[in-house]
N, C-alpha and C positions, 0 to 999 in steps of 0.2 A: 504494500500500500504506500502511496505517495501522499504525505501530509502537506496541505496547502500552508505556506508560510503566512498567509494573510488572514484566513478564517479558520485554520486548523481542521479543514474538512479532509477526510480520508478518501483519496481518489484511487482508482484501480491502477495496476502496473501498466506502463506505456502511455499514460495520459499526458497530454502536452499542456493543457490548461485546466484550472479548477472547475469542477462541475457546478459548484455553488456560486462563486464570485467571479469566475472567468479570469483569474489571475494566472499568468504563465508559471508553470511548475518547474522546479530545478531538475537538471539531468540526474539520473540515478545510475549507480554502478554496483558491483558486487564486492563484498569485503574479501580479500585474499585469505584472511584468517578463518572466518566461520561461514563465508558465503552469504551473509545477510545483505539485504538491499540497503544501500546507504547513498546519500547525496554525493555527487561528483566532487563538490567543493568542500566536503567534510574533512576534518583533520583526524578524527578518531572514529572508530566503529562504535555505534551505540549498543551493540550486543556483546562483543568480546573485548572492546577497548583497544583494538589493533591500531597502530600508528600508520594512518594512510599516507601522510606526507613523507614518511621515511621510506615507504614501500614504492613510492612513485606512482600512486593511483589517483593523484589529484587531477584537477581539470587540465592543468598545464601539461602534465605528462601524458594524459590520454589524448589530448588534441594533437600530440606529435605522432601518435600511433594510429593514424587514420587508415582506412582500407585503401588499397591501391586503386579501387574503383572510384573512390571519391577524390583522388588526387587531381590537381589541375592538369588539363591536357597540354601536350607539347605543341605549341603553335607551329613549330618548324617541321613537324611530322608530315610526311607526304600523304597520310591518310585523311588529313583535314583539308577540305576544299574551301578556300576563302573566295567568295565571288568578287569580281572586279567592281570598283566603284563607278557609278554612272556619273559622267561629267554634268555639272550644274549648268542650267541655261543662263545666259547673261541677263542682267536686269535691264528692263526697258528704259530707254533714255527719257528724261523728264523734259517737257516742253518749257521754254522760258516763260516767266510770268509776264502778263500783259498789264501794263499800267492803265488803269481806268481813269479817264479824264472826266471831271465833273461837268455836268450839263450847264450850259450858259443860263444865267438868270434872265427872266423877261425884262422888257424895258420898264423903267420907272421903279425897279426894286433894287435897293442898295444892299450890298453884302454886309453881313454882320461880322465885324472884326473884333476879336478879343484883345483888349488893351490892358496892360498891367497896371496895377494900382500904383499911384505916385507914392503914397505913404501906406504900405500894407499894415493892417491892424495887428497889434500884439496879441497873440493868443492867450498870454498869461495875465494880461491886464483886465481889470473889471470893466464890463460894458458900461457905457455912459447911460445914466437914467435920465430921461427927459423930465423937465420940471412939470408938475401937474398943472393942468389948465384949470383955472377957477371956473366952477360951474355956476350958472345963473341961479339966483335964489328961486326956490320952488315953493310956492304957496301950498300949504296942506289943503287937500280937498276933503270935503265932507260929503259922505254918501248917506243917503237916507235908507235906513234899514226897512225891509219889507215887513209888513205886519204878520205876526205869528197867527196862522190859521189853525183852528182846532180841527182835529180829524173828523171827517164826515160820519164815520161809524167807529165806535169803540168796541173792541172785541173783549169779551169777558168770558172767563171759563165758567161753565155751568156744570154743576154736579147733578147727575140724574138721581132722583129720589123715588123710591118705590114704596108703596104702602098697600095695606089691606083695609078695605072699608066694610065694617060689619053692617050687613043689610038690615037686620032686625032692630038695631039701636042707632044706626047711622053714625057709628063711632069709627074714626080712622085709627089705624094701628101702623105706625111707621116701622119699616123694616130696617134692621141695623145695616149700616154701610161698610162696616169693617169685617164682616163675617162672610166666609165663602159658603158655609152651610148654616141655614137658619132652621132651628128645630121648632116645630109647632106642637103644642100639647098642653099638659098640665103638670104641676110640680110632682117630682118623683125623685127617688134616691139613685137613679142610674144616669139619665141624661136630662139635666135641667132644661126646660123649654126657653127658647129665646123669645117666642111669642106665646104668652100665657093666656089661654082662653077660659080659665076657670072662673073669671069674674063675669062672663056673659051668660045670659039665660040659656037653659037647655045644655049646659056644658057636660051633663052626665053622659051624653052620647059620644063624647070625644074621648079617645084613649089618651093615657098619660104620655105615651110616645106615639104620635099619630102620623105626622107627615113632615117632610123636609123640603125646603126651598133652597136649591143650589144656584149660586151666582157664578157665572162664567163671563167675565167682561161686562158687556151691557145686556146679556141674556140671562133670563131667570127660568129655572125649571123646577117643577114640583113633582114629588113622588110619594106614594104611600109606603110607609115603613112597617106594615103589618098591623094596622089598626083593626079593632074588633068590628066596627060598623062601616068601614070603608071610606073612600074619598071619591067625590063626584066632581067632574069638570064639565060645566055647561050641561048639567043633568045627565051626563054619561059617566058610568063607573070607570075609575082609573085602576087597572090591575096592579096588584102589589108587585113591586120591583120595576115597573115601567115608570117612565117619567114623561111629563108633558111640558112643552115650552109655553110659558105664560105670555099672553099678550094683553095689552090694556083692554079692560072690559070683560075678561074671563071671569066666570062665576065659579067659585070654589065652595063646595058644600062638604063639611066635615060630619060624617055620619048620614044616616038615612033620614028621609022625611023633610029635607031642606029646612032644618031648624037652626043650624049653625052655618050661616052662609056669609061669604066674603066676596067682594069685588076687587080684582087686581087692578091697581092704578099706578101710573108713572107720572110724576110731577116734574 
């Protein structure tokens, strides 16, 4: 194995450059003492410690014992045929340059002649600064400011308010604006109602956990959450688990008989 001197990669015998980093690998030879593979420029064998310089196995001694096939050929040998040189063609002669005469100027046009400065300026001297010309007095002008006009239409942010109007007593119930789910029912120890209907007449037909109103942006949905007497939207029963999108004017009845009825309104 030939170890790369750059990255210590072990390359196979006979490799010219490293397989890992492509660094040229040193020439290898055999130790006369133990026959191990060592570098040609090594001084001692790494296996047996043989003195390679004393035995004449260094690179200098090996380069002198080259094969006769690799020796430089004898140019005087009759076996080598050297072709005759082809004579070079003479360079073409260059034509003499023709002086181009300037075209005459039309009548009435004087030539522009460059004349030297009588007193050339000193490049190291500071340029002369001309004296400032006094400007005439400028009277301040007074501009009349245009009157500030009030905007034609003032934009105000309006908050949408939803409420339930109890039909039997004509009592409005404002819906909370900070809740995403509004519970409708009566006081209980599980889910306290956000809209308590226990103070209205015929509240005994309403379950403690009766219905929920879900708020999604500007949309309101109502669903029955398993009440005993059911929920009716515009006199049609609302199946438990289904939800109905509320629109202004929808009639919501909690329980049968239309005894606890609300109208959905948006202000």
